[in-house]
SERO-4910 file (N, C-alpha, C, O; in steps of 0.05 Angstrom, whole numbers):
BEGIN
 pado doro    nc1    nc2    nc3   cac1   cac2   cac3    cc1    cc2    cc3    oc1    oc2    oc3
  Met    A  -2218   -200   -420  -2207   -227   -416  -2217   -239   -390  -2221   -225   -370
  Thr    A  -2223   -265   -390  -2233   -279   -366  -2213   -301   -358  -2203   -315   -376
  Asn    A  -2207   -303   -333  -2189   -323   -323  -2199   -334   -297  -2194   -324   -275
  His    A  -2215   -356   -299  -2225   -370   -275  -2239   -351   -255  -2232   -350   -232
  Gly    A  -2259   -336   -264  -2274   -318   -247  -2263   -290   -244  -2275   -274   -231
  Ile    A  -2241   -285   -257  -2229   -258   -257  -2232   -247   -285  -2222   -259   -305
  Val    A  -2245   -224   -287  -2248   -211   -313  -2229   -186   -313  -2229   -171   -294
  Glu    A  -2214   -183   -334  -2196   -160   -337  -2207   -140   -357  -2217   -148   -378
  Leu    A  -2206   -115   -349  -2215    -94   -367  -2193    -73   -369  -2185    -61   -350
  Asp    A  -2183    -70   -394  -2161    -51   -399  -2172    -24   -405  -2187    -20   -424
  Leu    A  -2164     -4   -389  -2174     23   -391  -2154     42   -404  -2159     66   -406
  His    A  -2132     31   -414  -2112     48   -427  -2124     62   -451  -2141     51   -466
  Gly    A  -2116     87   -455  -2126    102   -478  -2153    116   -474  -2162    130   -492
  Met    A  -2165    112   -451  -2191    124   -445  -2187    149   -428  -2167    151   -413
  Asn    A  -2207    167   -429  -2207    188   -410  -2224    179   -386  -2235    157   -387
  Val    A  -2227    195   -366  -2241    187   -341  -2270    180   -347  -2279    159   -338
  Ala    A  -2284    196   -363  -2312    190   -369  -2315    164   -384  -2333    149   -379
  Gln    A  -2298    160   -404  -2299    135   -420  -2293    111   -402  -2306     90   -404
  Ala    A  -2274    114   -384  -2267     92   -366  -2290     85   -348  -2296     62   -343
  Lys    A  -2303    105   -337  -2326    100   -319  -2348     86   -334  -2360     68   -323
  Thr    A  -2354     95   -358  -2374     83   -374  -2368     53   -379  -2385     36   -378
  Ala    A  -2343     48   -386  -2334     20   -392  -2336      3   -367  -2345    -20   -369
  Val    A  -2328     13   -344  -2329     -3   -319  -2358     -8   -312  -2365    -31   -305
  Asp    A  -2375     12   -313  -2403      9   -307  -2416    -12   -325  -2431    -30   -315
  Ala    A  -2410    -11   -350  -2422    -30   -369  -2412    -59   -364  -2427    -78   -365
  Arg    A  -2386    -61   -357  -2375    -88   -352  -2386    -99   -326  -2392   -123   -324
  Leu    A  -2390    -82   -306  -2402    -91   -280  -2430   -102   -285  -2437   -122   -272
  Lys    A  -2445    -89   -302  -2473    -99   -307  -2473   -126   -321  -2492   -141   -318
  Arg    A  -2452   -132   -336  -2451   -158   -350  -2437   -180   -335  -2437   -203   -344
  Cys    A  -2427   -175   -311  -2414   -195   -295  -2435   -215   -285  -2453   -207   -271
  Gly    A  -2431   -240   -291  -2449   -261   -281  -2439   -272   -254  -2419   -262   -243
  Lys    A  -2452   -292   -245  -2445   -304   -219  -2418   -317   -219  -2406   -321   -198
  Glu    A  -2408   -325   -242  -2382   -338   -244  -2359   -318   -240  -2336   -326   -235
  Val    A  -2365   -292   -242  -2344   -272   -239  -2344   -262   -210  -2364   -253   -199
  Tyr    A  -2321   -265   -197  -2318   -255   -170  -2300   -232   -167  -2298   -219   -146
  Arg    A  -2286   -225   -188  -2266   -203   -187  -2264   -190   -215  -2261   -203   -235
  Leu    A  -2266   -163   -215  -2262   -148   -239  -2236   -133   -236  -2233   -115   -219
  Arg    A  -2216   -140   -252  -2190   -128   -251  -2188   -105   -272  -2190   -110   -296
  Leu    A  -2185    -81   -262  -2183    -58   -279  -2154    -50   -283  -2139    -46   -264
  Ile    A  -2146    -50   -308  -2118    -44   -315  -2118    -15   -325  -2126     -9   -347
  His    A  -2107      3   -308  -2108     31   -314  -2080     43   -318  -2078     66   -327
  Gly    A  -2059     29   -311  -2032     39   -314  -2026     59   -292  -2043     66   -276
  Phe    A  -2001     68   -291  -1993     87   -271  -1972    107   -280  -1966    126   -266
  His    A  -1960    102   -303  -1939    120   -313  -1951    145   -326  -1938    166   -326
  Gly    A  -1975    143   -337  -1986    165   -353  -2004    184   -337  -2017    201   -348
  Gly    A  -2005    180   -311  -2022    197   -294  -2040    180   -276  -2040    155   -278
  Ser    A  -2054    193   -258  -2069    179   -238  -2099    184   -239  -2114    175   -221
  Ala    A  -2109    199   -258  -2137    207   -258  -2156    183   -259  -2175    182   -243
  Ile    A  -2151    164   -276  -2169    140   -278  -2166    123   -253  -2186    114   -242
  Arg    A  -2142    119   -244  -2137    103   -219  -2152    116   -196  -2166    102   -181
  Asp    A  -2150    142   -193  -2163    156   -171  -2193    154   -173  -2207    150   -153
  Met    A  -2204    158   -197  -2233    156   -201  -2243    128   -194  -2263    125   -180
  Val    A  -2229    107   -203  -2237     80   -198  -2238     75   -167  -2257     64   -157
  Arg    A  -2217     82   -154  -2215     77   -125  -2234     93   -109  -2243     84    -87
  Lys    A  -2242    117   -118  -2262    133   -104  -2290    124   -111  -2307    120    -93
  Glu    A  -2296    122   -136  -2323    117   -146  -2334     90   -138  -2357     87   -133
  Tyr    A  -2317     69   -138  -2326     42   -134  -2321     32   -106  -2328      9   -100
  Arg    A  -2310     48    -89  -2304     40    -61  -2329     33    -46  -2329     13    -31
  Asn    A  -2351     47    -49  -2376     42    -35  -2399     35    -54  -2422     39    -47
  Arg    A  -2392     25    -78  -2412     19    -98  -2427     -7    -91  -2415    -26    -82
  Lys    A  -2453     -7    -94  -2469    -31    -89  -2459    -53   -108  -2455    -48   -132
  Gly    A  -2455    -76    -98  -2446    -99   -114  -2416   -102   -113  -2405   -122   -123
  Val    A  -2401    -83   -101  -2372    -85    -98  -2366    -88    -69  -2371    -70    -53
  Leu    A  -2356   -112    -61  -2350   -116    -33  -2327    -99    -23  -2328    -88     -1
  Arg    A  -2307    -97    -39  -2283    -82    -31  -2265    -78    -55  -2268    -91    -76
  Ile    A  -2246    -60    -52  -2226    -55    -72  -2200    -66    -62  -2193    -63    -38
  Glu    A  -2185    -80    -79  -2159    -90    -71  -2138    -79    -91  -2142    -79   -115
  Ile    A  -2116    -71    -79  -2093    -60    -95  -2070    -79    -90  -2061    -82    -68
  Gly    A  -2062    -92   -111  -2040   -112   -109  -2013    -99   -112  -2009    -75   -108
  Leu    A  -1994   -116   -118  -1966   -107   -122  -1963    -90   -147  -1945    -74   -149
  Asn    A  -1980    -95   -167  -1978    -80   -192  -1994    -54   -188  -2018    -54   -186
  Glu    A  -1980    -31   -187  -1992     -5   -183  -2012      3   -206  -2028     21   -202
  Gly    A  -2010    -10   -228  -2026     -3   -251  -2052    -18   -252  -2066    -17   -273
  Glu    A  -2059    -33   -231  -2084    -49   -231  -2099    -44   -205  -2087    -40   -183
  Thr    A  -2125    -44   -207  -2143    -43   -183  -2164    -65   -187  -2176    -67   -208
  Asp    A  -2167    -82   -167  -2188   -103   -168  -2213    -95   -153  -2211    -85   -130
  Leu    A  -2236    -98   -166  -2261    -95   -152  -2270   -123   -145  -2275   -140   -162
  Val    A  -2272   -129   -119  -2280   -155   -110  -2311   -155   -108  -2322   -139    -93
  Leu    A  -2323   -172   -124  -2352   -173   -126  -2365   -193   -107  -2387   -189    -97
  Arg    A  -2350   -214   -101  -2359   -234    -81  -2335   -250    -73  -2314   -250    -86
  Glu    A  -2338   -263    -50  -2316   -280    -40  -2315   -306    -57  -2336   -316    -66
  Leu    A  -2292   -316    -61  -2288   -340    -76  -2299   -364    -62  -2309   -382    -75
  Phe    A  -2297   -365    -36  -2306   -388    -20  -2334   -384    -10  -2344   -402      4
***
């Protein structure tokens, strides 16, 4: 789903390897209009995907930073500043 420069990717039902593959593929397809990739991984069913996302993409080329909002089940990869 895209919402004004924010793309959401739902990782529910995936294992860690599948989630990493999905995130990598989506990152490659992000155009200049996308400034944030919101990963929806949940938090009630375990933390393996959340932990992988926050570790793997923390220093990834093309990702400025990771932001964790009020929703524990989401992690945002900030790709560029909005302004």
